[in-house]
N, C-alpha and C positions, 0 to 999 in steps of 0.2 A: 860429331866427335862426343865421346862420353867425358863427361866432367871428372877431373881429378878428384880422387877420394881424399878427403884430410878429415880423420877421425879425431873427435875429442871425447874424452870418456869423463862423464860429467856424474855429479851426486847431488841428491836432496836427501833430507830426512824429515820425517814426521815423528814428534815426540809429544809424550805426556808430560803434562806440567808435574814438577816434582815437588812443588811447595816452597822453593825458595830459590832465589836466584843464584847461589853460589853453586848448588847442586844442579841445576838447570844449564848452566854454562858447562860445568864437568860433564853433564852427559852429553852436551853438542861436542866437545872437543874431544871425548872418547868416539863418538861417530865419525867425526872428520879424520881422526888417525886412522880409522877403520878403511875409510873410502880411500884415503891416501895409499894405504897398503893394498887395496886391489887396483890401484894405479890411476885413480881419479885426478883430474887436473882443474876441476872447477867443482865448487860445491855451494849449497844454497839453505838457509834455514827458513823456519815459520814466521809469520807475521808477529811481532813483538817476542822474538824468541825466547828471551831471557827472564820474561814474565809471565804471570796468568794472561788470560784476555780478560782484562779488567772492565771491557766497556760493556760487558753485561750489565753493569750498575753505572750509577752516577754519583761517584763519592770523591770528595776532595783529597782523601787519603791516599788515592792512587797516582797523584802526581807524583809520589817518592820514586815511582818506577823510572822516570825520566832521567836522562843524563846527555851532556854535549855529544856532538858528532862533529868531527872525529876523536874530539880531546877526551873523551869520557873513559871511564875503567873499562867498559866491556868491549869497545871498539878498539882500544890499544890492547887489551888481551888478544883480541881476533888477529891484530896484525901480528903478534908474536905466533900465533898458530900458522896463519898463513906462510910466513916465514919457515916454521919447524916443517909443515907439510909439504911445502912448494905449490899449494893450490890457490886459485883464484877464491875468494870468498864472497858470498852476498849474505849480509848481517841486518836484518831488520830489527829495529828497535825504537823505543819510544824516546823521542828527541826533544830536549830545551834548548832553544836558541838563546832566549834572554827571558826576562821576567814577563810571565803571561802569554810568551809564545812558544807553542808546542807543535810538534809534529809527528806524524806517524811516518817513520823514515827507514830507509834501508843503505847502510855504507856498502860501497863496493871496494875491496881490498884486493890488489895485485898477488901474484904468487910471490912476490920478493917482500910482501908486508905494506908496500905503498898504499896509503887509501887514495883511490883514484876519484873519489867525490861520492855523492849522494843524491838518492831519489826521494822525494816527499811525495807522499801519497795526495792525487789532487781531489778524489771524490770521495766524500766523508759522509757516510751513513748516518742516520739518526732515527732508527726504529727500534722496536722492542728487542732487546738482547744485544742490539748493537748501537748504544748512545755514544758513538764517536764524537759527534760534534762537541759534547762536553768537555772533550779533552784536546782536541786536533785542530788547528787551522789547515785550510786547504793548502796543499802544496805549491810553491812558487818557484821552483827551480826547472820547470819545463819537462821535457822527457829525454834526459840525457842518454847517450849511448857510451858506453867505458870502452877504451881500447885497450884490452886485457892481454895477458900472456896466451890466452888460448882463443882470441877473437873478440868480436865486439859484442858486449853485452848490456843488456837493458833491464829495468826491473820495472813492473807494475803490480801495484799492491792491492790485494783482496778485491774489494768493491769495486776498484778500476775496472776489474775485467768486465763489467757489464757495459763499458762504454767504449766504442770502437775508435774513437779518435786518437786515443793515446797508443792502443795497440799500431795503428797506422802510423803516427808521428814516429815510433821506435822503428819501424820499417824503413820510413824514409831516409831515417838518420843513419842507416845501415846495420842495424842490430841483425845478429845472426842467431843468437840466443836470448830469451827473455825469461826471467824468472819473476814467478807470479806467486810470491808468500801470502798465505791465507790464514783466515780463520773464520770457517764456515761450517754450518750446524745441518743436521737432518731437520727436514721439513719443507718448506715451499720451494726453496731454490736447489734442492740436492740435485734434482734431475737435470739442470743446468750445469753442473759441474763436469760431466764428460762431453757436454754438447759447445759450451761457449770457447773453452782454449782450443780445442781441436779446430773449430769454425774460426778463430782468429788467427790460428796457425796456417790455415789455409788462405784466407784473405790476405796476409800479409806475409806468407811464403818465408817462415823462419821457424826454428825449434822454441818451443815453449816448454818450461818446467813448472808444474802447477804443484804447489805444496799446500797442504793442508793439516791443522793441527789435528789431534786425535784425542778422544776422550772427553770426560765430564770433570768440569772444574769448580772450585768452591763459590765462585760468585753469581751462579747461575745454573740453569739447567739445560743450557745449549751443548747438546751432544755432536761434539766435533768428530766428524766421520772420515778423516784420513783420505784415502783413496787417491794419494798423491801420484803422480805420473809426468813422464816426457811425452810429447807429442812431435811428430816431424811436419815439415812443410807440406806434407799430402794429407794431414789430418789424421795419421795413424798413430797409434800408441807405439812407442818404442819399448817392447818388452810388455809385461803385465802391470796394470796400476797396483799400487800398494794397497794393504790390508784396509778395510775401514773399521777396524776395532783397535789394532795393535800397533804399535811403535816399529818403524822401520826404514832402514837405510835402503835406497834405491840408487843403483849404479849402473849406468846405461852408456853405450858408445853411440854418438851424434856424428853423423857423416856430413860435414858441413858442405861439402861437395853436392849435395842434393838440392841445397838451396838455389845455386846456379842453374841446375837442371830444372827444376820446377819452373823456376822464373822464365826462363826460355819456352818451356812448354805452355805455361798458363799465361804469361805475359800480362798479369793483372796491372803490373806498374806501367807497362807502357802503355794501356788502355786507360789510366786515370783520366779524369777530366778536371781539374782543379779549377779552371777557368769557368765551370759550372756551379762549383759548391759554394760560392758566395753567400747565399740564402741560408745556408746550414748554420751559420755563425752569426747572423744577425740576432741582434736582441730582439 
């Protein structure tokens, strides 16, 4: 029996840093309204979307980009945007929880403006051009899956994508769409961009929205190469990936019925062996 089609129109945007937070937020609001006009029901932004990728340097001045989640001004403004557009929003920002406690975070806002919760990035890089341990503590909220107006949505942030465990945790928790906001530059890992997320979509049998920044910013020479895309549970791109040079809004139809179809066909969840995996997490 063929699985019933259930199509969600999903959006993502890759954007260049404008030079200040106010205009960066305005740019994303404009893209969100454009996506809503095209019928999008959910949209996600890039990693720390309302700031530059300041982790190219280690300077205390950049703590100024941090704000509370969900009670900070950016998330509250995005709540209003969600209500206005009727879209679910995945909003990545630099979070301050309390003095000295900072996280690389994404808030998930439902289509009525309700903040459903947040995900905090687990895996924190500390290599040239990506000095994130200077700023962020490792995430401590697990891998939540949010029951949104369009279905079950998870988040995994940038460097997390190199680690299969979180992808699997999201799948086990029922995720149908996982947004992966990122800031990754040309160089050693560029060829992995079109490999890792499709492989994760296959292994875990859900849709992934892979979002990358685009352009060169003032705090370093990282050349963010965009190429954002949606990938389905068979590992196939849904439409063409975005430009590797320019800003772009990507809107695609995701048929969530494919998830059940693929899980029946490939049966990876049935054939898991958690009883044998204990050594994988032993220190």
